[in-house]
C-alpha positions as CSV (number, residue, x, y, z in Angstrom):
1,M,87.5,116.9,82.9
2,N,85.5,113.8,83.8
3,E,85.1,112.6,87.4
4,L,87.8,109.9,87.0
5,S,90.3,112.4,85.5
6,R,89.5,114.9,88.3
7,R,90.1,112.3,91.0
8,T,93.4,111.3,89.3
9,F,94.5,114.9,89.1
10,V,93.6,115.6,92.8
11,K,95.4,112.4,93.9
12,G,98.5,113.4,91.9
13,V,98.5,116.9,93.5
14,A,98.0,115.5,96.9
15,A,101.0,113.2,96.6
16,T,103.4,116.0,96.1
17,A,101.8,119.0,97.9
18,P,103.2,120.4,101.1
19,L,101.5,119.1,104.3
20,A,100.0,122.5,105.2
21,L,98.3,122.7,101.8
22,V,96.9,119.2,102.1
23,L,95.6,119.8,105.6
24,G,93.9,123.0,104.5
25,D,92.1,121.4,101.5
26,P,89.5,118.8,102.2
27,R,89.8,117.3,98.7
28,L,93.5,116.8,99.0
29,A,93.3,115.5,102.5
30,A,90.6,113.0,101.4
31,A,92.8,111.8,98.5
32,V,95.8,111.3,100.8
33,A,93.7,109.6,103.5
34,A,92.3,107.2,101.0
35,G,95.8,105.7,100.5
36,L,96.1,104.5,104.1
37,E,95.3,100.9,105.1
38,T,92.7,100.2,107.7
39,V,94.0,97.8,110.3
40,T,92.3,96.1,113.3
41,I,93.7,94.6,116.4
42,S,92.4,93.4,119.8
43,T,92.9,95.1,123.1
44,A,93.9,93.3,126.3
45,D,90.2,93.6,127.4
46,G,89.0,91.9,124.2
47,R,87.7,94.9,122.2
48,K,88.4,95.2,118.5
49,V,89.9,98.6,117.6
50,K,90.8,100.2,114.3
51,G,93.4,102.5,113.0
52,A,94.8,103.9,109.7
53,L,98.3,102.8,108.7
54,A,100.8,104.4,106.5
55,M,104.1,102.7,105.6
56,P,107.4,104.2,104.7
57,A,109.4,103.4,101.5
58,K,112.3,101.8,103.5
59,T,112.0,99.4,106.4
60,P,112.8,98.5,109.1
61,A,111.8,101.9,110.5
62,P,110.8,103.6,113.7
63,A,107.1,104.1,114.4
64,V,104.8,107.0,115.3
65,L,101.4,106.6,116.9
66,L,99.1,109.6,116.2
67,I,96.1,110.5,118.4
68,H,93.4,112.7,116.9
69,E,91.7,115.9,118.2
70,W,88.3,115.9,119.6
71,W,86.8,115.8,116.1
72,G,87.8,112.2,115.7
73,L,90.0,110.3,113.2
74,N,89.5,112.6,110.2
75,D,91.3,112.9,106.9
76,Q,93.6,115.6,108.3
77,I,95.0,113.3,110.9
78,K,95.3,110.5,108.4
79,S,97.2,113.0,106.1
80,V,99.7,113.7,108.9
81,A,100.2,109.9,109.2
82,A,100.9,109.8,105.5
83,E,103.4,112.6,105.9
84,F,105.2,110.7,108.7
85,A,105.5,107.7,106.4
86,K,107.1,110.0,103.8
87,L,109.6,111.0,106.4
88,G,110.5,107.4,107.1
89,Y,108.2,106.2,109.9
90,V,105.7,103.4,110.3
91,A,102.7,105.7,111.1
92,L,99.5,104.5,112.8
93,A,96.6,106.9,113.4
94,L,94.4,105.3,116.0
95,D,90.6,105.9,116.6
96,L,89.3,106.5,120.1
97,Y,85.7,107.1,118.8
98,D,85.0,103.8,117.2
99,G,84.4,105.3,113.8
100,K,82.4,108.3,115.0
101,L,83.4,111.6,113.5
102,A,82.2,115.2,114.3
103,K,81.9,117.5,111.3
104,D,84.2,120.5,111.1
105,G,83.0,123.2,113.5
106,D,80.5,121.0,115.2
107,R,81.9,121.6,118.7
108,E,78.9,120.2,120.5
109,T,79.1,116.8,118.9
110,A,82.9,116.8,119.3
111,S,82.5,117.6,123.0
112,N,79.9,114.8,123.5
113,Y,82.2,112.3,121.8
114,R,85.1,113.3,123.9
115,K,83.1,113.1,127.1
116,A,81.9,109.6,126.1
117,V,85.5,108.2,126.0
118,K,86.2,106.1,129.1
119,D,89.7,106.5,130.4
120,A,90.1,102.7,131.0
121,D,89.0,101.9,127.4
122,A,91.2,104.6,125.9
123,T,94.2,103.5,127.9
124,A,93.8,99.9,126.9
125,T,93.3,100.9,123.2
126,I,96.5,103.1,123.2
127,A,98.6,100.5,125.0
128,A,97.5,97.8,122.5
129,W,98.6,100.0,119.6
130,V,101.9,100.9,121.2
131,K,102.7,97.2,121.8
132,W,101.6,96.4,118.2
133,L,104.0,99.0,116.8
134,K,106.9,97.9,119.0
135,K,106.5,94.4,117.5
136,H,105.6,95.3,113.9
137,N,107.7,93.3,111.5
138,K,108.6,96.4,109.5
139,G,109.5,98.4,112.6
140,N,112.8,98.8,114.4
141,G,111.3,98.6,117.9
142,K,111.3,102.3,118.6
143,V,108.0,104.2,119.0
144,G,107.0,107.8,119.5
145,T,103.5,109.3,120.2
146,I,102.0,112.5,119.1
147,G,98.6,114.1,119.6
148,W,96.7,117.4,119.3
149,C,94.3,118.9,121.8
150,F,92.3,116.0,123.2
151,G,94.9,113.7,121.6
152,G,97.7,115.8,123.0
153,G,96.7,114.8,126.5
154,W,96.3,111.2,125.4
155,S,99.8,111.2,123.8
156,L,101.2,111.8,127.3
157,N,98.9,109.3,128.9
158,A,99.9,106.7,126.2
159,S,103.6,107.1,127.1
160,I,102.8,106.6,130.8
161,A,100.7,103.5,130.2
162,E,103.1,101.9,127.7
163,P,106.5,103.6,127.8
164,V,107.8,104.8,124.4
165,D,111.0,106.5,123.2
166,A,109.6,110.0,122.5
167,T,106.4,111.9,123.2
168,V,105.0,115.0,121.5
169,V,102.1,117.0,123.0
170,Y,100.4,119.7,121.0
171,Y,98.3,121.9,123.4
172,G,97.0,118.9,125.3
173,A,96.1,118.6,129.0
174,V,99.2,117.9,131.0
175,T,98.1,117.4,134.6
176,R,99.9,114.2,135.5
177,K,101.9,114.1,138.7
178,A,105.5,113.1,139.3
179,D,104.7,109.6,140.5
180,D,103.0,108.9,137.2
181,L,105.6,110.7,135.1
182,K,108.4,108.5,136.5
183,K,107.0,105.8,134.3
184,L,108.0,107.7,131.2
185,K,110.9,106.1,129.2
186,G,111.7,108.9,126.7
187,P,111.6,112.7,126.7
188,V,108.6,114.9,126.1
189,L,108.2,117.8,123.7
190,G,105.5,120.3,124.2
191,H,103.9,122.9,121.9
192,F,101.6,125.4,123.6
193,G,100.0,128.7,122.7
194,T,100.2,131.8,124.9
195,K,96.6,132.8,124.1
196,D,95.2,129.4,125.0
197,Q,92.7,130.0,127.9
198,N,92.5,126.3,129.0
199,I,95.8,124.7,128.3
200,N,97.5,127.7,129.9
201,K,100.7,128.7,131.5
202,P,99.8,127.7,135.1
203,M,99.0,124.2,133.9
204,V,102.1,123.9,131.8
205,D,104.4,125.4,134.5
206,G,102.9,122.9,136.9
207,F,103.6,120.1,134.5
208,E,107.2,121.3,134.0
209,A,107.7,121.3,137.8
210,E,106.3,117.7,138.1
211,M,108.6,116.5,135.3
212,K,111.6,118.0,137.2
213,K,110.5,116.1,140.3
214,A,110.2,112.9,138.3
215,G,113.7,113.5,136.8
216,K,112.4,113.4,133.2
217,P,113.4,115.6,130.3
218,F,110.8,118.1,129.0
219,A,111.5,120.4,126.0
220,N,108.8,123.1,126.1
221,H,108.0,125.7,123.4
222,W,105.5,128.6,123.7
223,Y,104.1,130.3,120.6
224,E,102.3,133.6,120.3
225,A,99.1,131.8,119.2
226,D,95.9,130.3,120.4
227,H,94.7,126.8,121.0
228,A,94.8,124.6,117.8
229,F,97.2,126.9,116.1
230,A,98.6,124.1,114.0
231,N,95.3,123.1,112.4
232,P,94.8,124.8,109.0
233,T,91.1,124.0,109.0
234,G,90.3,126.1,112.0
235,N,90.1,129.9,112.5
236,R,92.9,129.9,115.1
237,Y,95.5,128.6,112.6
238,N,98.9,130.3,112.7
239,E,100.9,129.4,109.7
240,A,104.3,130.5,110.9
241,N,104.0,128.8,114.3
242,A,102.5,125.7,112.8
243,K,105.5,125.4,110.5
244,L,108.0,126.0,113.3
245,S,106.4,123.5,115.6
246,W,106.3,120.9,112.9
247,Q,110.0,121.5,112.2
248,R,110.8,121.0,115.9
249,T,108.7,117.9,116.0
250,Q,110.5,116.4,113.0
251,E,113.9,117.1,114.6
252,F,112.8,115.7,118.0
253,F,111.6,112.4,116.5
254,A,114.6,112.1,114.2
255,K,116.9,112.5,117.2
256,H,115.1,110.1,119.5
257,L,113.7,107.5,117.1
258,K,116.2,107.5,114.3
259,G,119.4,108.4,116.2
């Protein structure tokens, strides 16, 4: 099989393979990611920011904004965006690292990239994308956010900065207080691991209490798993819990964005 035939074969497999299989195979994830469109917009503070866009077969459709882990906007996150498009959403995976990407397992580089993110810049970037999705000519005006780890915390921050219809947090920092949470428009869905040492029960319990103070709905799920349990490329991956959390995420977005 020559190189062209191999690429065609991989692309064909990637188009029909289950999401977990795609995410766990760098070749399949790269093939799926290559099908997304790179788009650029300007933030309110005048910066140019980029994202990866996947479009559904039928429009108008609700939109989902995806926020990457501390590794950066990699092929795995782009593949999830492609999956959302298959499910009937305008899906935009943003980039908070301006194109920088930590290699799999390079935690030091990932940590440095995460620490270099300025809150004000990230907030302006996310708000710009939410506004863009709300006004997209193929959208229906409804927007949800979803993020993992570093991006999980920013999924919540995004929904506070620019209110959306639904928010999903995968094991992200949830330390916002009731006064901030009152700005939320839609409900929040949380996925957390009981073995997670950092995004732990005291933090999540505190967040749940603050959500009650704010009078905002919060659906919380605990899994017998560690941090990053939904990432097939890591050694903490838990297949059963990843599948269950993904099912719950789909049901949550369908109810609040398509209902």
